[in-house]
ZADRENLUM-879232 format. One line per field, with one value per residue (C-alpha): residue number from 1; x, y, z. Coordinates in steps of 0.5 Angstrom, whole numbers, padded with zeros to 4 digits. Layout:
N
kollo	[NUM_...]
u	[X_...]
v	[Y_...]
w	[Z_...]
This chain:
103
kollo	[1_2_3_4_5_6_7_8_9_10_11_12_13_14_15_16_17_18_19_20_21_22_23_24_25_26_27_28_29_30_31_32_33_34_35_36_37_38_39_40_41_42_43_44_45_46_47_48_49_50_51_52_53_54_55_56_57_58_59_60_61_62_63_64_65_66_67_68_69_70_71_72_73_74_75_76_77_78_79_80_81_82_83_84_85_86_87_88_89_90_91_92_93_94_95_96_97_98_99_100_101_102_103]
u	[0243_0240_0242_0240_0233_0234_0235_0229_0224_0223_0222_0228_0227_0232_0233_0232_0237_0236_0239_0238_0245_0244_0251_0252_0246_0248_0256_0253_0249_0254_0257_0264_0269_0271_0275_0272_0270_0277_0279_0274_0278_0277_0273_0268_0266_0262_0256_0257_0259_0253_0248_0252_0251_0244_0244_0241_0238_0240_0234_0235_0229_0228_0232_0226_0222_0229_0227_0234_0234_0230_0237_0241_0237_0233_0225_0220_0214_0210_0216_0217_0210_0209_0216_0214_0208_0212_0216_0209_0211_0206_0209_0208_0207_0207_0215_0215_0214_0210_0217_0220_0227_0233_0230]
v	[0173_0171_0163_0163_0164_0161_0154_0156_0156_0163_0166_0171_0178_0182_0188_0194_0200_0207_0213_0220_0222_0222_0222_0215_0212_0214_0211_0205_0203_0204_0197_0200_0206_0210_0217_0222_0215_0212_0216_0213_0207_0199_0198_0202_0199_0194_0197_0198_0191_0188_0192_0189_0182_0184_0182_0188_0194_0201_0207_0215_0217_0224_0226_0227_0221_0217_0212_0211_0218_0216_0212_0219_0225_0229_0229_0232_0227_0227_0225_0220_0218_0218_0213_0208_0208_0206_0201_0198_0199_0201_0206_0202_0204_0212_0211_0218_0224_0230_0233_0227_0224_0228_0235]
w	[0210_0202_0203_0210_0208_0202_0207_0211_0205_0205_0198_0196_0192_0190_0194_0193_0196_0196_0195_0195_0191_0183_0182_0186_0184_0176_0177_0180_0174_0170_0168_0167_0170_0165_0166_0170_0176_0176_0181_0186_0189_0188_0196_0194_0187_0192_0191_0183_0182_0186_0181_0175_0177_0178_0186_0188_0185_0187_0185_0187_0192_0194_0200_0204_0203_0205_0210_0213_0216_0222_0224_0223_0223_0229_0226_0229_0231_0224_0220_0224_0225_0217_0217_0222_0218_0211_0215_0218_0225_0231_0237_0242_0249_0248_0246_0242_0245_0244_0240_0236_0237_0237_0238]
């Protein structure tokens, strides 16, 4: 995606991945594995490698601030409205009911 956007003349900034798991953030920000993290399979080291290479930034956020939750969890209308605002989106045509989605 980065190469495509660059070819199209778009400025590309380093993406930030937000995570609410402090252990995952800590492990991913470590440059090398230690005795406590050796059991993690190589296939799960992709994010850590991207952080070490400074291609992405990993940041811990509180569970209540996870914008991606709108895609994975049932939630009420007020929380959905907050997330839509954070994503700079609007509820066009009354798509959201009075109770929210998944409830």
